[in-house]
C-alpha positions as CSV (number, residue, x, y, z in Angstrom):
1,M,91.4,96.4,99.0
2,A,90.2,97.0,102.5
3,T,88.9,94.4,104.9
4,V,86.0,95.3,107.2
5,T,84.1,93.3,109.8
6,V,80.3,93.3,109.7
7,R,78.3,92.3,112.7
8,L,74.7,91.4,112.1
9,F,72.0,91.5,114.8
10,A,68.6,90.1,115.4
11,G,66.6,89.6,112.1
12,A,69.6,90.6,110.0
13,A,71.6,87.8,111.5
14,D,68.7,85.4,111.1
15,A,68.3,86.3,107.4
16,A,72.0,86.1,106.7
17,G,72.5,82.9,108.6
18,T,75.5,84.4,110.5
19,E,76.2,87.0,113.1
20,E,79.5,88.2,111.6
21,A,81.1,88.5,108.2
22,S,84.4,89.7,106.9
23,L,84.3,91.6,103.6
24,D,87.0,92.8,101.3
25,V,85.9,96.1,99.7
26,A,87.7,98.7,97.6
27,A,90.0,101.1,99.4
28,N,87.6,104.0,98.6
29,A,84.4,102.1,99.6
30,V,81.4,103.7,101.2
31,V,78.6,102.1,103.4
32,G,76.5,101.7,100.2
33,D,79.2,99.5,98.7
34,V,79.2,97.3,101.8
35,R,75.4,97.0,101.7
36,A,75.6,95.9,98.0
37,A,78.3,93.3,98.8
38,L,76.1,91.9,101.6
39,R,73.0,91.8,99.4
40,E,75.0,89.8,96.8
41,R,76.4,87.4,99.4
42,H,73.3,86.7,101.3
43,G,70.4,86.9,98.8
44,A,66.9,88.4,98.4
45,E,65.5,87.6,101.9
46,F,68.5,89.3,103.5
47,A,68.3,92.2,101.1
48,D,64.7,92.9,102.2
49,V,65.7,93.0,105.8
50,L,68.8,95.1,105.1
51,S,66.7,97.7,103.4
52,R,65.2,98.5,106.8
53,C,68.4,98.4,108.8
54,S,70.6,101.1,110.2
55,V,74.4,100.9,109.9
56,M,76.8,101.9,112.6
57,I,80.5,102.3,112.0
58,D,82.6,102.1,115.2
59,G,79.5,103.1,117.2
60,R,78.2,105.9,115.0
61,R,75.3,105.9,112.6
62,A,76.4,106.0,109.0
63,D,74.5,106.8,105.9
64,D,75.3,105.0,102.5
65,D,77.7,107.8,101.4
66,V,80.0,107.5,104.5
67,P,83.5,106.2,103.7
68,V,84.5,102.9,105.3
69,A,88.1,102.7,106.5
70,T,90.2,99.6,106.5
71,G,89.6,97.6,109.7
72,A,86.3,99.3,110.4
73,A,83.6,97.5,112.4
74,L,80.1,97.9,110.9
75,D,77.0,96.9,112.9
76,I,73.8,96.1,110.9
77,L,70.9,96.9,113.2
78,P,67.3,96.1,112.2
79,P,64.5,98.2,113.7
80,F,63.7,97.2,117.2
81,A,60.3,97.0,118.8
82,G,59.9,97.4,122.5
83,G,57.1,96.2,124.7
């Protein structure tokens, strides 16, 4: 098992009810596995928001097939609107 830290921002944090989560994932986990674990933990409203979010690992955008290393920090970023 690998432990990762997930930081949630803006609407993602609101939907999850938290700004940070610690997850235990398989040693060979990818970003898609982390998304699945978050959907299971935080429910349907969060899953809807998550489907529109970008994921960053240690400051770099990561698609669902990118491996997640033990101790990685993942940021969940919903789309932002400017004005």
